[in-house]
Steps between C-alpha positions, in 0.01 A plus 500: 500500500798617709608839420810692608487874526734800576369830616206351690534760786448777243192647342462299185668190633277493809189521288639218275573277796140547625367425152700182473385381847141583417544277190609214718866500406788443735722798523857540624640863529847643526516756792782712639327573819261232647363764739333669200342180382224442763233553235664242271515246793137570571392381157713195505808610303820308565796738555862478387725757665744668273570774254538520120881458524469189722550203271427230760170677589404529131571144435281390791228736378494354151556132591193289407299810376252457214552862424708802616372856524770764511314810624757663740644836382648837600295809449591846619397783275719794557773298665821437315629215712629328186697224681193371690285526185744300308548240774128438534350555158782376268717265703203372702312407188810318364541305826141399523481378144830314532365323809174419324700355210716298737187363670343414168196713552257422219354853480616845632314830499713815527348832602627779276324832442371732240763748638777323293370705211529822700300790348312375188424862400125437508519196280333175602762230437498127503737215601701546175598855579862560597609824677856601436525842656612624843269371769335754735588318826726251649205276549405511131857440397569214733178331425576522127832324564330230696241455222800433272646255741160307500490523121844333479413222734189434287709495180719239665200277553381585852117510495470856618176691440519877567209726626513878474262683736460870490389706811366257755259629771277360767498431878841479656676721246769709669647654178485876430178437294342304787584777740352766270181294463470463868543875555236587242248252642563638846414854372844646443590686180857416386671670216539278187588554144217527241687302238642154451315172467515161666328168457317440833431137601347379826739284702275192501474516119879507475527203733246312284707595191808337653317176562353506145854543360619207697220282382455617137798720403738394230861478614724759365206750453411820685151615590412858588253503798394853413180635657307810385713802411454819695716775645581514867283806540208330322525199727516719818203711384295180443605362845385839644172489320423143628616594852304830508814715550635794306785340312855615422644835395660468160816664375543562116738274316700788370558613857608151612750479210635849599550385851681190375744716296557727798558207729746349250704831491484524883615143538816577313587753763382361834369150599124481480345454841272191449604258232496606139233761441571505127422139473175539692380805305576355158339158577187681633413647152609195294269252329553136601255331257461141387247294301334214682363329193748211506432423865126517438512274202753244594463494883138592531601784729275800570524806721217667673425868422660777696179591659438138611855469637489836693159412636644173639792678648284759670266234638799311650631811661163583664449146626 
């Protein structure tokens, strides 16, 4: 097959491009900066230079593709650059799906997130759940709007299949969680909240889930690629146990919430120094939980245990 992909220079997109090439597929990727695409070139990925608002590049990307993966997205926790978030997550999704429709792509997989449901209050929710409150972050909010964009295209007949990962970790992760894992594995002891919960999935399992969705997913449906649920502190402690280090220092949830309230009051008086501290603090004790049963039953998807995934991550770091 010939597959088109956005976001291939990113964490999940790069793992997906490698997965597709290992499976013997042709891959064409949209890249803004060819200088960042040496790894893609090295595995035989064809490049189309352009951005998510470049219609000519998107048309070239989708032309002749047997399937389109739209993985690219904006993620900055604690950063309220709403204009850029909307441009990439919402408008970018609309542009890619419109180009795929124009090119007559027979199947499209869109990468959403469990974060569209924001804090689930400790409840494990499935694809039928609809969150209607105020989102905790600009990322959550704009990805929720992008999810709606994809749903409208599907309702109009475009064969869009949506996947919803939770926390994705593994080699090459430069997110806040990835940096915390590296610090703990290297023997440092960062401060982290003792509450909250996330669904942890190893990056290769998420890439495999995308390909399964392309091959087996039902157009118009969403699938939660949700790994095992654990708090950030629990994941970091397990990483430390495996690595033989001491693990993080935890802060009680009540203290984190008090800091969030104080930061909110302070932010009304003076600009906060580094992004939105309130957003970061509130998200750190939220529960982003989803049920993988549908993906397991309909796609045949599975996620390795957190211990297995962290063991693989540590092994990759040490080699």
